N, C-alpha and C positions, 0 to 999 in steps of 0.2 A: 588678575585676581578675582572679579567678576564674574567672567566667564567660567571659571573656577567653580564660584559658588556656584551658579545654577547648574551648572555640569552635576556638583553635587546633590543640588536640592533633586534636581530630575532621576538620580538617581535610588534616594530615600524616597522617592514619589512610586518608584515601580516597585517598589518590595512594603511599600505604605500604605499605598491605595490599594484596597480587596478590590477593588472591578480589575484593576490595570496590574495586579498580581496575576487573579485570575485567569485574564485574557491570556498573562504570558506563559501561564504552567499547560492553559490549552494549545498554546501554540507549540511549545517545546511537544506536550506528548502526542501530537497529530502528525507533527512533522515524525516522529521516531516510530507511529504506527505505520505510517504507510513508507519509509525505508524499509521496515524488518518487513513488511506484507508485498513487496516487490522483491526482494532477496529471497526470502522463502517462498514464494510461490513460483518463480522462474526456476530454482534449484529445482524444488519438490514433480512440477508439470515435468520439466525435462527428464528426471531419473523415473518417472511414471510413462511416458514416453519409449523410453530404450527399454524399458522393464521386461523380464523376462515374459512369454506366456503365458508358461504354468504357472509364474507368480498372480498375474491379474484374473486368470481361470477360478486360483482359489480361494481369489479375493483375499490376499496377504497383503500386509502393506509395502511398495515398491521398493527396492536396493539398489543400489549403483552396480548397473550390469556390467557384463564385460563390454557390451556397445557401448556404453555409455562410459565408460573410463575411456574407450578409443576415440570413438566419433564426438567428445564434448569434454573430455580432460586432457587427451593426446596423450595419456596415460602417464600425464604427472600427477606423481603421490606427493606433491608438495600441497598440501591441507589450505595454506594460506592463499594457493593459485589458483584454488577452486572459483573463488568470485568471480576473478579475472575470464577464465575459460568458458564459465557458464554466460556470461554478458557478452561477450565475444562470437557465443553460437549465434543470439539473437541478433547481434550486428551483420553477422555472415548471411543470416536470412533476410538482412532487410524489415527487419520487427521494429531495430531501433536505428538510429544516425549513431557513428562513430561520436558525435557532439553530444548527443544524449546519453553516452555511457561515461563524456569526459565530466558531465553535468554531474550524474548519479555516483562517480566517485567523489567528485567534491561534495553531494550530500551525504555519503557515507562517511566523511570526516567530520562535516560538520554534526551526524549525529552522535557520534562519539562523544568531540565536545561537549554537546546537551547533554548526553548521558553522566560525562565524569565530572563537568561542571556545572550543574542544572543553578546552582546557587548564584554562581557569577554572572549566569545568563540571565536570571531574573533581577539581577542589579540594572544591568546595561538597558536589556530588553531588545527584542528584534530587530536587526537592521533593515534597510530595504534590500539588501543582499539577502539577506535567510529571506523576507515574502518572497523576493523573484525564484530562489530556491527553491521556495516551499510549491510553487505556482509548479515549477516545472514538472516538482517530483510528480506532483499529482496527475500532470499531460504524460509523463512518459510511465504512469503506473496506466493509464487510460489506453494507450497507443497499444503497450504490451498485453495487456486482458483482452482489448479487440481483436488484436492479431491475433492473438492465441484462438480464442473461438472462431474466428473468422477462414484461419489456414491450416488449424492442426484439427482442432475438433469435426469444423465441419465435412470436412474431408471423409472422416469414418462415419461420423453421425447425420448425415445429411436427411433424412429420413424424420428425424425429432426438430429439424425447424420449419419452419411453415414457409410456402415458395417466396410470399413475400415480404420477407424479415428485411429489415433497414442494417446493413454491416454495423452503420456507426449507433447503433441506438442498443448492441449487443451489451450484456456485464455480465459479471460472475457475480454470485451470492456473494462471495467477499469484496469484491468492490463495491457491492451496492450499501453492505455495513457499514465501511467505511465510510461511503460518503453519507448515510443517514447520522452516525458519529461526527462529521464532521457539522456537518449545518444543522445540529443540535448544538452541540456546545456552542454553536460560533453567532445561535438566533439567525441565521439563516436559510430558513426550510423552505424546500421547493413544493415541500406539499407538507399537508396535515398529520403528521405524524401521531399527535398524541388524540387527534377523534379517531384515526383508524385502531388506536389500540383499545379507546374506549369501546368501539363497535366488537373487536375481538374479544373482550371482556366480558361484554353485553352479551355475546353468542353463547362463548361459555358457562355464562352464568345460567342463560336460559335452557340451554341442554340437561345443565345439572338438576334444577326443578321438572324438567320434563321425565328424565329418568327413573322408571316404575322403582 
């Protein structure tokens, strides 16, 4: 009975304690943001890679080309299978492992649970398994992001990279934005973003004053 009372108290504390509730909301939001970004960027990058040359020349949004449907989707027209085909492609290229893909499928299931039963999650709070899965989600995204830049973009745009660039240090703009959001939201900034923001703001103000 005492254990049940303690459990109920913890549940109430999760939703009545403002700091704890805010922390759990942040966890759920950033978890979903990372999952959606991985899924979206993986698909969009492959669609762009296999897009028709004429589309790229015109600067039009990339569409699923015949080659994409053959090489990535295996001509499978079932929309529900697209997720698996896209990430199978990355596994086949050794960008991520089969274990990574399995973890990502688990993250997909958890993402759906968070999105459709958020109040239930806020009552219970994140488990150790949730925290471990989130850490793996960040790792998988970083791995995919760096692999794409180093192995795909570098092969075409090598002249845009400095000769002494470090493969492990590359990041896309999307990756940097997510990192900033995560660090600021969790008070774990590795950089003083507010100071940089103030500097930019002051520079903008100075330019406005100097404008004739």
